[in-house]
C-alpha positions in Angstrom: -12.9 -8.6 11.3 -8.9 -8.5 12.5 -8.1 -11.5 10.9 -9.8 -10.1 7.2 -8.2 -9.7 4.5 -10.5 -8.0 1.8 -9.2 -7.3 -1.8 -9.6 -6.8 -4.7 -8.5 -6.3 -8.8 -9.3 -4.3 -12.0 -9.1 -0.8 -13.2 -12.6 0.6 -11.7 -11.4 2.7 -9.0 -14.6 3.7 -7.3 -16.1 0.4 -7.9 -13.3 -1.5 -6.3 -13.1 1.0 -3.3 -17.1 1.2 -3.0 -16.6 -2.9 -3.4 -14.4 -4.0 -0.6 -16.5 -1.1 1.7 -19.4 -2.7 1.7 -17.9 -6.4 1.5 -16.2 -4.7 5.0 -19.4 -3.2 6.2 -17.4 -0.3 7.0 -20.7 1.8 8.5 -21.1 -0.7 11.3 -17.9 0.3 12.8 -18.4 3.7 13.1 -20.0 5.1 16.3 -22.8 7.0 15.8 -21.8 11.0 15.4 -18.0 10.0 15.1 -15.6 12.7 14.1 -13.7 10.6 11.7 -10.5 11.3 10.4 -9.2 10.1 6.9 -5.3 10.1 6.7 -3.8 9.5 3.2 -0.2 9.5 2.3 0.7 12.9 0.6 4.4 12.7 1.6 5.0 14.9 -1.7 3.6 17.2 -3.9 2.8 14.5 -6.6 0.0 13.3 -8.0 -0.6 9.9 -7.8 0.4 8.1 -11.0 3.8 8.8 -9.7 3.5 5.9 -7.1 4.4 8.3 -4.5 0.6 9.6 -3.3 -2.8 8.5 -2.2 -5.3 8.4 -5.8 -7.9 10.7 -4.8 -10.3 8.7 -6.5 -10.1 6.4 -3.4 -10.6 9.0 -1.2 -13.6 10.4 -2.8 -15.0 7.4 -3.3 -14.7 6.0 0.9 -16.2 10.1 1.5 -19.3 9.2 -0.7 -20.2 6.0 0.6 -19.7 7.6 4.3 -21.6 10.3 3.5 -24.2 8.2 1.8 -24.2 5.8 5.4 -25.0 9.0 7.5 -21.5 9.6 8.6 -21.0 13.5 8.0 -18.5 14.7 10.8 -15.1 14.1 8.9 -12.1 15.5 7.9 -8.9 14.8 5.9 -5.9 15.3 8.0 -2.0 14.9 6.6 1.4 16.4 6.8 3.8 15.9 3.9 7.1 14.9 4.8 9.5 17.5 6.5 11.0 19.1 3.2 7.4 19.7 1.5 4.2 21.7 1.9 1.1 19.7 3.2 -0.8 22.6 1.2 1.0 22.3 -1.6 0.4 18.6 -1.4 -3.8 18.8 -1.0 -3.6 21.1 -3.9 -1.6 19.2 -6.2 -2.8 15.9 -5.5 -6.4 16.6 -5.7 -7.7 17.1 -2.1 -8.4 20.5 -2.9 -11.0 19.5 -5.3 -12.5 16.8 -3.4 -12.5 19.3 -0.2 -14.9 21.6 -2.4 -17.3 18.9 -3.6 -18.0 17.3 -0.5 -17.5 19.7 1.9 -15.2 18.5 4.0 -12.0 19.8 5.7 -9.0 19.7 4.8 -6.6 19.8 8.4 -2.5 20.4 8.1 -1.7 18.5 10.8 2.1 20.8 10.3 -0.3 23.3 11.9 -2.0 21.7 14.7 -0.3 21.5 18.2 1.1 18.3 19.7 0.4 16.4 22.8 3.2 14.7 24.0 2.7 10.8 24.3 5.0 8.5 25.8 5.1 4.3 25.3 8.2 2.6 26.3 10.3 5.5 27.8 10.0 7.2 24.1 8.3 10.9 23.7 6.4 11.7 20.7 4.9 14.7 19.6 1.4 13.5 18.6 -0.9 15.8 16.4 -4.0 17.1 19.2 -6.8 16.8 16.1 -5.5 13.1 15.4 -6.1 12.3 19.1 -9.8 13.9 19.4 -10.9 11.6 16.3 -13.6 8.8 17.5 -12.6 6.7 14.4 -9.4 7.0 12.0 -9.1 5.7 8.6 -6.1 5.3 7.0 -5.0 5.2 3.3 -1.4 4.4 2.4 -0.3 3.6 -0.6 1.3 -0.1 -1.2 5.1 1.5 -2.2 8.5 0.9 -1.6 11.0 3.4 1.1 14.5 3.7 0.4 15.3 2.8 4.5 12.1 0.9 5.8 12.4 -1.4 2.1 8.0 -0.8 2.3 5.7 1.9 3.8 1.8 0.7 4.3 -0.7 1.5 7.7 2.0 1.6 10.4 4.4 3.8 8.2 2.0 6.1 7.3 0.7 7.4 10.9 4.3 9.0 10.9 2.5 11.8 9.3 0.8 12.4 12.8 3.0 13.9 14.4 5.7 16.9 14.4 7.8 18.0 11.9 11.2 17.7 14.8 9.6 14.1 15.5 10.0 13.2 12.2 13.6 14.1 12.3 13.9 12.1 15.4 12.6 8.7 14.2 15.7 8.8 11.3 17.8 9.3 14.5 15.7 6.8 16.1 16.1 4.2 13.3 12.7 5.1 11.9 11.4 1.2 13.1 11.5 1.0 16.7 9.5 4.7 16.9 7.0 3.3 14.0 6.1 0.5 15.9 5.7 2.8 19.2 3.7 5.0 17.5 1.3 2.6 17.0 0.9 1.8 20.5 0.0 5.8 20.2 -2.4 5.8 17.4 -5.0 3.2 17.4 -6.0 3.2 13.5 -9.4 1.6 13.0 -9.9 1.0 9.4 -6.9 0.7 6.8 -7.7 0.9 3.4 -5.0 -0.1 1.2 -4.6 2.1 -2.5 -2.2 -0.4 -4.4 -3.5 0.7 -7.9 0.1 2.6 -8.4 3.2 2.4 -6.2 6.7 2.9 -6.5 8.9 -0.1 -6.9 11.4 0.9 -3.6 11.0 5.4 -3.2 8.6 6.3 -1.0 8.5 10.0 -3.5 7.7 7.9 -6.5 9.5 8.1 -9.8 9.2 4.4 -10.7 5.6 3.3 -10.5 4.4 -0.2 -11.0 0.5 -0.5 -12.2 -0.8 -3.1 -9.4 -4.6 -2.6 -10.2 -5.3 -3.5 -6.4 -7.1 -2.0 -3.5 -7.3 -4.2 -0.3 -8.5 -3.4 3.6 -8.6 -4.5 7.2 -8.4 -3.6 10.8 -5.3 -4.9 11.9 -2.0 -2.5 10.9 0.2 -5.2 11.2 -1.4 -7.6 9.3 -2.3 -5.2 6.8 1.5 -4.4 6.5 2.5 -8.0 6.3 0.4 -8.3 3.7 1.8 -5.4 1.7 5.3 -7.0 2.3 3.9 -9.9 0.8 3.1 -8.1 -2.0 6.5 -6.6 -2.7 8.3 -9.9 -2.8 9.4 -9.4 1.2 8.6 -11.8 4.0 6.6 -9.9 7.2 9.8 -10.0 9.6 12.7 -8.9 6.6 10.6 -5.5 7.9 11.6 -4.4 11.4 9.0 -2.4 12.9 6.3 -5.3 11.7 7.9 -7.1 14.1 8.3 -4.9 17.1 4.6 -4.0 16.4 4.0 -7.7 16.7 5.9 -8.0 19.6 4.2 -5.2 21.3 0.8 -6.4 20.5 -0.1 -4.2 18.2 -1.0 -6.9 16.3 -0.7 -10.0 13.8 2.1 -10.6 11.4 0.5 -14.1 10.2 -0.7 -14.2 6.5 -0.9 -17.4 6.0 -3.8 -18.5 8.7 -5.7 -15.1 7.3 -8.9 -14.8 5.8 -8.2 -13.7 2.3 -11.3 -13.0 0.6 -11.0 -11.7 -3.2 -14.2 -10.2 -5.0 -12.6 -9.9 -8.5 -9.7 -11.3 -10.3 -7.5 -8.3 -12.5 -8.4 -8.8 -16.6 -6.7 -5.6 -17.8 -3.8 -5.5 -19.5 -0.3 -4.6 -18.1 0.6 -1.3 -19.5 4.3 -1.2 -18.5 5.7 2.1 -16.5 7.9 4.1 -18.9 10.4 4.7 -15.5 14.0 3.9 -16.2 13.8 0.7 -13.5 10.6 -0.6 -14.7 11.6 -0.9 -17.9 15.1 -2.3 -17.0 13.5 -5.1 -15.4 11.2 -5.2 -18.0 13.8 -6.7 -20.3 13.7 -9.9 -18.8 10.4 -10.6 -19.8 8.6 -11.6 -23.0 4.8 -10.5 -22.0 2.0 -11.3 -24.4 -1.0 -10.1 -23.1 -0.4 -10.3 -19.5 -2.8 -9.4 -17.1 -1.7 -5.9 -14.7 -2.4 -7.9 -11.2 0.3 -10.6 -12.8 3.0 -8.6 -14.2 3.2 -6.2 -11.4 3.7 -9.2 -8.9 6.8 -10.5 -11.6 7.9 -6.8 -11.3 8.4 -6.4 -7.9 10.0 -10.0 -8.3 12.7 -9.0 -10.6 13.1 -6.2 -8.5 13.9 -8.4 -5.5 16.3 -11.0 -7.4 18.1 -7.1 -8.7 18.5 -6.0 -5.3 20.4 -9.2 -4.6 22.5 -9.2 -7.3 21.1 -12.6 -8.6 18.7 -11.4 -11.4 21.7 -11.5 -14.2 21.2 -15.4 -14.1 18.0 -14.9 -16.5 20.0 -12.8 -18.8 19.6 -15.6 -21.6 16.2 -17.0 -20.2 12.9 -16.1 -21.1 10.5 -15.1 -18.7 7.2 -15.7 -20.1 3.6 -14.2 -18.9 0.0 -13.5 -20.3 -2.6 -14.6 -21.6 -1.3 -15.3 -25.0 0.5 -18.1 -23.9 -2.9 -20.6 -23.3 -2.3 -24.0 -25.1 1.3 -22.9 -26.2 4.0 -25.5 -25.1 7.6 -25.2 -25.0 10.7 -24.0 -23.5 11.3 -21.2 -20.9 9.9 -20.2 -17.9 6.0 -19.4 -17.2 4.3 -17.1 -14.9 0.9 -17.8 -13.9 -1.8 -20.6 -15.0 -2.2 -19.1 -18.6 1.7 -20.5 -19.4 1.1 -23.8 -17.7 2.5 -25.1 -21.2 5.8 -24.5 -20.5 8.0 -26.6 -19.4 9.2 -24.7 -15.7 5.9 -22.9 -14.3 4.3 -21.4 -11.6 0.5 -21.4 -11.9 -2.0 -19.1 -9.7 -4.1 -16.0 -10.9 -2.4 -14.2 -10.3 0.9 -16.0 -8.5 1.5 -14.0 -5.2 4.8 -12.1 -5.7 6.4 -14.2 -2.6 5.4 -17.6 -4.8 7.3 -16.2 -8.2 10.3 -15.3 -6.4 10.7 -18.4 -4.3 10.0 -20.1 -7.8 13.0 -17.8 -9.5 15.3 -18.2 -7.1 15.2 -22.3 -7.3 15.9 -22.2 -10.9 
């Protein structure tokens, strides 16, 4: 399913997780008696509601699904960033409870031994435990990053190396070593937590409720889709470009087989974070669905970043089911605002489509 992305929207995180796993038929990809590693993103000791870390509900549903299909040899592995404790993150993020409930061990990669692996002349200290896995399931968060613009499937593998090399990655410029690391570590399945991710910072603080989960097997394609969800083109992210050039996967989301299982009909509840509140001042929402609203907020964040958001100061950006059958002036986002004179359709319209539309106004 390398060219396939399976996505769903909603609020029932457990059901959404099971739905995409069933559609992907994950259990058929895994060899019998395989040692399965689950790699979440627990970069800091903050709950998933902060927009920084992987939802424990997604991982719990994943584990139950695996066990129901006879895959019991499972370990959860992680290494928080250099300034935090993985053990503390396991506790704060709810993973100690998962471990006890399902009898799945937690493995702190900071305490591991490392094997030096080399790609294209670059040496990396990679977790020996990760290298011993038969099947690696990556569960990254759809969120921004202060240096690389976004983080997702490819960058989440950075938690599989020593803290010493994490520091080196920054001195090397992050993008090239991130891509190279993914030639060394093969992730077999990617399950993306797009429920609540931060706009532009890997440590959380400006979360946006996005209410989506998606999965696939090509980390380059998955990261390209994450980029699109945030209003970026794939090659805006250097490590996506480099990863494609060295043969890790494809960034061509235009020709990807994207399967949408369910659309989101939950009403958006804007985050109280300062940045999201600033962006929401440009929006007049009436019963807007969470997915549509989140895509608009990400588009506005991109406009804010390039200094062009101010031009909408005196315009109304309208969004939501409350505008169905209404006609008038303004700027309409989504099919519910089809009666507004300037409108982009879609349910939801993608972040990239919204951004391109707003830039042309």
